[in-house]
N, C-alpha and C positions, 0 to 999 in steps of 0.2 A: 148559885145560878139566878141569874135575874126573869123577871118573869115579863115577857112583852105581850100587850095587847094591840091589836088591831080596830078601831071601830068599825062598825058592821056599815056604813055607810060609805067607808073607803076602802074597806074589802070586796064591797060590790063593785065599785068605780073600777078597780084593780081587774078585778075577773072580766067586765064587760070591755076595758079597754084594751088588756094584753092579752085575753084568752087564755091559751096551753102554757105561753110564758109566765102566766102568773104565778105558777108554781116556783120557778127561780126567784122569784120576785119576795114570795113570802116565805122561799128557804134563807134568803139575804137577810129578811127581818128576822126571822128565828134567831138566826146567827149570833145576835145582840144577848141572847140567852147567857152563851158563852163568853161573850167580850164585850159587855154593856159599856164600854168607853169607846167603840167604835163609832166614827161617824162625827161630821164637823158640827162644833158647837157656832151656834148663830149669836147665841146672845142669852140673860135671863131675865126672869121678871119674876119678882118675889119670892126668888128662892128656885122656882122652876128654871131649869133649863131647856134652851129650843135646841134640837139638833137635826141633822141632816146626814140621809144616806142617798148615795149617786146609785142610780141603776140608768146607764148611755145617758140619755137626754133629759132624765125625768130624777125629780127630788124626791123623796119620802121624809115628812116632818114628823118628829116624834117628840116627846115630853118625858124629863125624867127628872128625879131630885138632884138639884144642881150641887147641893152640900155633898149628899152621899157620893155620888160621881166625884168630885173633888176628893176627898179625903178618906174614902174606904179603898181598902186593898180589893184587888179580885174577889179574893175568897169574903171579904167582907159584906161583898153586894148582894147575900142573898136574897134580900128583902126589897129589894130594889123594884120598881114597877116603871117599864117603859112602854108609852101609850101613843102609839100611830094614829096621828088626827090628820094628816092633809097629804097630798100631793101635787105636784103642779110640773110643766115643762119648764126648761130654760127662762122662756120670755116672760112668764107670769111668776117668777120665782119671787121676787120684791114684793108683790101684792100678796102673796100668799103667805109670806112673813109677817109683815104688816098686820094681816088679818088674825093671825096668831096670836101677835104682841096685843093688839086691841083686846081680844078677849082674854086674856090672861089676868091682862090692867083689870078690866070689870069684876073680874073676880075677887083680885086681891083686895080692892077696894070696897069689895061688897062684905068680905070677910073682915076687914078690920073696921068697918063703918057700923 
């Protein structure tokens, strides 16, 4: 079973914006523990996969080890960490994805340099 983490600032934003409906969103996110291959792949940066889950007109972005997602079976994904980092509505989707990529590229460059 994979482990799902939600960064604190995102969790607060979801609770503030969705109120009681936030419970349904957190359940959707936690469903990745049982099925970590769920979600749309948006790209890879330095081996880190950027994926999204949709809920109505909102997108929730999470990061995962792209190599593990690709080659391991469902049973082999026990030590996989999925971290939710951002959310956006349909209008600001591309902006959010670009910001996530930019941050991951900076991290990758620091690690290699």
